[in-house]
N, C-alpha and C positions, 0 to 999 in steps of 0.2 A: 769458341771465341767469347771473350768476356763482354758483358753488356757495357754499353757506353756510359761514361760518368754522367750521372743525373737522370738516367733512364727510369729510375725509381720515383722521381718527382711527381709525374702524373698519377701514379698509383697511390702515392701518399696523399696527394691532394684529394683524390676520390675517396680514400679512406676517411680523411678528416670530414668531408662532406657527409658521408654515411654515418659517422659518429654524431655529427650535429643533427642529422635527420632523426636519429634515435633519441637524442636529447630533447629536441623540440616535440617529437611525438609523445615521449614520456611526460614532458612538462604539460602538454595538452591533456593527457590522460589523468594526471593527478589533480586537475582542476575540477573534477567531476562533482565534488561536494562543496565547492566554493560558492559563496552567495551570488557572485556574478560569473558563474562557470561558463556560460555561453560566450561571453565576451573574451575571457582568457583562453578558452579552448580555441577560438578563432585566431586570437593573437599568436598562439603557438602553432596552430595547424598550417597557416599560410607559409611561414618560413620553413616548416617541415617539408611541405610540398615543393617549394622553390629549391630548397637545399637538396632534396632527393633528385630533382632534375639535374642539378649541377653534378651530383655524385655519379649519376648514370651517363649524362651527356654534358661534359664540361664546356663544350662550345655553346651551350644554350644561353650562357651569359651574354652572348653577342646578339641574341634575339631581342627585337625592340619591345615585344610584349613582356618578356621576362624582365628586361631592364626597367620597363615602366612600372610594373608591379613591385619590383624590388625597391625602386626609388621612392615610390609612394609609401611602402612599408618602413623604409629607413626614416623618412620624414615624419611619419605618424609616430613611430616609436621614439624618435629623438625629441619631438615636441612634448609628448606625454611624459618622457623621462625628465625633461627640464621642469615640467610642472610638478612632478612628484618630488624631484630634488629640492625645489623651492619649498614645497610643503614640509618636507622632512627637516629642512634647515630651520624652519619656524617652529615645528612641533615635535621633533624626535626627542624621546626621553632616554633611549638606550642605544646600543649598537644597532645600526640599520638592519641587520639580519634579524633582530628581535621585533622589528616593526614590520607589519604586513606591507606597508607602502615601500619599505626598503627592499624587501624581497621582490616586489613587483618592479621597482626601479632597476634592480640588477637584471631581472629577466628581460626588460626592455632594452637595457644597454647591451646585453649579450646578443639579442636579435639584431639591433642596429649595427653592432660591430661585425657580426658574422655576415650579414647581408651586404654591408659595405665592402667587406673583403671579397665576397663573391662578385659583387657588382664591378669592382675594379679588376677582376680577373678576366674580363672580356678581352683585354688586349693580349693576355697570355693565359689561356685556360688552366694551365698547370701551375701558374703562379711562379714568381721568382723565388729564390731561396729565402730571402727575408720574409716575403709574404707567406711562404710555406712554414717557416718557423713560427710566425705569428698565428697561423692557422692551427698548428699543432698545439700551441699553448691555449688558444681559445677553445679548441675542441676538447681538451682535457680538463680545463678549469671547471666547467659545470659538474662534471662527474666527481671530481675531487671535492668540490664544495658539498655536493650531496652526501658523499661518504662522511665528510667531517661533520655535517649537521646531523646525520643519522647516528653517528657515534656519540655526539655531544648531547646527551639527554637534557642537561641543564639548560642549554640554549633553547630547546624546544619547549621547555616547561611553561614559558610565558606566552606561548603562541595560542591563538584561538583554536577551538576544538576542530574546526574544519581543516586546519593545517596539520593537526596531529594525527588524524585518522587515515591518512593516505600513505601508502608504502611504508 
């Protein structure tokens, strides 16, 4: 008997969460030589843990403790991202990926977007098809960006030393 249409959706949702867990864990790891490493390691470790829980137990997003932590993280990252965005608006000299604050801004936006997606999945832990399509795009974007940045040596040439010496 053929599987029902859409039966792959929960598996794909879990896979996206596991990919994002790997991204957040890797992002935490590469902060090791950053001047404010402890802060950024925590910023990436919390969503890594929350996302791992969603990947393993998709219904965890209905838990009030999980939802509260995720909501606080979304608020924290959004407010911080708005502050960095304003700072960049006033002080950016180049492409925001050339600015450390720009890369930090993108990291915060990825966290806020992913955690918002997970937070909204409590009504349907596997997510709807549109939500799943967004999840696939968001979960692939950080890895594609890292590949692009790794290949583009010119982009990395203006970065501070602590950004050049990891991976």
